[in-house]
C-alpha positions, 0 to 999 in steps of 0.5 A, a space after each residue: 867771382 865768376 861772371 854770369 855771362 862768362 864763356 859767351 862769345 864775343 867775350 868782350 861784348 858780353 863782359 862789358 854788357 854784364 858790367 853795365 847790368 851791375 850799374 843802376 842806369 835808369 833814365 835820370 840816373 845815368 851819372 855812374 854809367 856815363 862816368 864808366 864810359 868816360 873812364 873806359 875811353 880814357 883808359 884806352 887813350 882815346 879822345 872823349 867828351 862828356 857834356 852837361 847832359 852826361 852824353 859821352 862822345 868818343 873818337 877813334 881814328 881810322 885803323 892803320 892803313 884805312 883811309 881816314 877821310 870819312 867818319 862813321 858815327 856809332 850811336 846808342 843810348 846809355 839809359 834803360 827803362 826800369 820796370 819790375 814785378 810788383 813783388 820784387 824788392 829790388 831798388 832799381 835806383 841803387 841795386 845791380 840787376 840779377 841776370 841769368 841765362 835761359 837757353 839762348 837768352 839772357 834775362 834779368 830776374 823780375 826786372 827789365 834787362 837793359 838790353 835796350 840799349 845796353 847792347 849798343 854801348 857794349 858793341 861800341 866799347 868793344 869795337 873801340 877797345 879792339 885794335 885788330 879791327 879794320 875800320 874808318 874814323 869812328 865817332 861813338 855817341 852815347 846819349 842819355 835819357 832817351 827813354 823819357 824824352 830824348 833829352 840827351 840827344 836834344 841837348 847834344 852839341 854836334 859842332 865838333 862831329 865830322 861824321 857823314 854816316 851813322 849807325 844807330 844800334 837801337 833796333 830789336 830784330 836781327 835781319 831788319 834794317 830800319 830807315 825811318 821812324 815816328 816822331 813823338 812827345 810826352 803830354 801830361 794831363 793835369 786834372 785838379 781835384 778837391 778832397 773831402 772826408 768820407 766814411 765807408 767801406 774802403 776797397 782796392 781794385 787792382 788790375 793784374 796779369 797783363 803783358 805790357 810792352 813797348 808802346 811804339 813797337 807793340 802798340 799794334 798787338 792788341 795788348 790791354 792798357 791797365 790804366 784804360 781797363 781800370 777806367 772802364 771798371 771805375 766808370 761802371 761803378 760811378 752810379 754807386 756814388 763811389 769816392 776815389 782816394 787814389 788811382 795809380 798805374 804804369 811806371 813809364 809813359 813809353 811802356 804799355 802799363 801792366 798794372 793799375 789800382 784804385 783805392 775807393 770808398 763806398 757805402 757799406 750797403 753797396 759792397 755786394 753790388 760793387 763786387 757783382 758789377 766788377 765781376 761782370 765787367 771783368 768777364 767782359 774784358 776777359 772775353 774781349 782780350 782772351 787772345 792777347 791777354 789770357 792772364 788778365 785779372 781784376 782783384 777786389 780787396 776789402 779793407 774795412 770801414 774807415 774815414 778817408 780824405 777822398 775826392 769829392 763827388 765832382 772830382 771823382 766823376 771828372 777823374 774817372 770820366 776823363 780816364 774812360 773817354 780819353 783816346 788811346 792806342 792806334 789812331 791811324 795806319 799808314 797807307 804808304 807802308 803796309 802794316 805800319 802804325 802811323 799814329 798812336 798814343 799810350 796812357 803810360 802813367 797815372 798818378 794821384 797827388 794831393 790836389 790833382 790826378 796826372 795822366 801821361 800820354 806818349 804820343 807818336 806819329 810819322 806825320 808831324 801834322 797828325 802828332 799835333 792833332 792828337 796832342 790837341 785832342 788830348 788837350 781838348 779832352 783835358 779842358 772839357 774835364 777841367 784840366 790842362 796839359 803840359 807837353 815836353 820831349 817833342 822829337 821829329 820823325 826820321 824820314 826815309 832817305 831815297 838814296 843811301 850808300 850806307 843802306 846798300 852796304 848793310 843790305 849787301 853785307 847781310 846777304 853775304 853773311 846769311 845768304 838771305 835778304 834783310 827786311 828794309 823797313 820803318 818802325 812806329 817806335 821813336 829813335 834818336 835818328 830823327 833828332 840827330 838827322 835834324 841837327 846833321 841833315 847830311 847824315 846817311 843813317 841806318 838802325 840795326 840790332 840783335 833779337 830782343 823780346 819783351 823790352 820795357 817789361 820784366 820779360 825783356 831778354 836778349 838773344 845770345 846767338 843773335 848778339 854774336 851774329 849782329 856784332 860780326 855783321 857790324 864789324 864786316 860793314 865797318 871793314 868794307 865801309 870805304 868800298 861803298 862810301 868813298 
């Protein structure tokens, strides 16, 4: 069968990447792709370790004639964010991705692509396979469940790793050399609810047409959060004595949610008033987000008179008011690095269960104290509305290293290849660099990657030409590594 990416260069990088797209590997569903990486290493006769978290650690000794007393760690994660358009029938737990090429870009039809961070895996495995390359001793570390809390990196045993230098390949902009990132956590509010039988007009209110995006990398773009938009609309309907049956929105806490919907029951005599109010608030929202969300729409559907087990009045009031009042988005900007978001949070996932509503927030900050303050604010808001929070996946920030031989190597090699200076910068998104530098404080780390767009959304795409250039860049730095880091 002809490969979709056949004919692209570097051939093995794209062949391996296409293999990965055919293996379902959303966070928490990584056994198959982890085994693929293990078998890849075994077939090459390389030393490989797979741990209880399904992390994969592969070692390749220095190439012939290359000094072997220094080790470089190449790191990426094997899980991806599984987002799809609502009308897409694909089961991302079991089905391969339907990938295609559009000009100079690779995409998946109606789903995320997994370039984040499948391209790191493809780069690393291609390097391990190619015995014509000049390189130092390599430790390839492929971690799991990065997208849902960095569980793999947290559980990683580093006692057998010898690297003093680390190249993380989890950036999405060619020409950037990342040197620090935010820390974060996942904080979930649990709001208990009581239900009661109520009869009336059953209606659905759906938020559609939003762009979404990565909640760290794109939190500053002014894109609307569908959960927060829904909260504003439902809050405007509280005077009509509505009852909430369910509120749902978002798929991943680290993605700005694109869609949300609520099923409600209202007295039939208030249907026209409800529709008019929604229309008014929708026009307000469309005016406010005219630049960043030109496709924002709110769809109201009538389902007829029925009897439902809905939240009682008090539970409806609390669940909607929490959604309306909870903080979201940028909280502070850095005064040390221009245009860098310092602290933020994203209400990425909202779910209604039988006895509670849950709201999951991805909290980020480059300052540990601010991360703690924001978490406490969410906890206090939950308490005010009769709930509580649970926090997991807390990871540290990756702090800037003033003296870095590895950073200078990457700066010089980028200039050599392109004739231009790279941008050395920090990001607000979370990377595993913070956790690994905490476990191995002597590590000298940089993060790079090829151009990608729309990560964590069905619009995700990977640039073909950039993938080739960054691979050549990576190979050159490995070849000349010893000149800088002896």
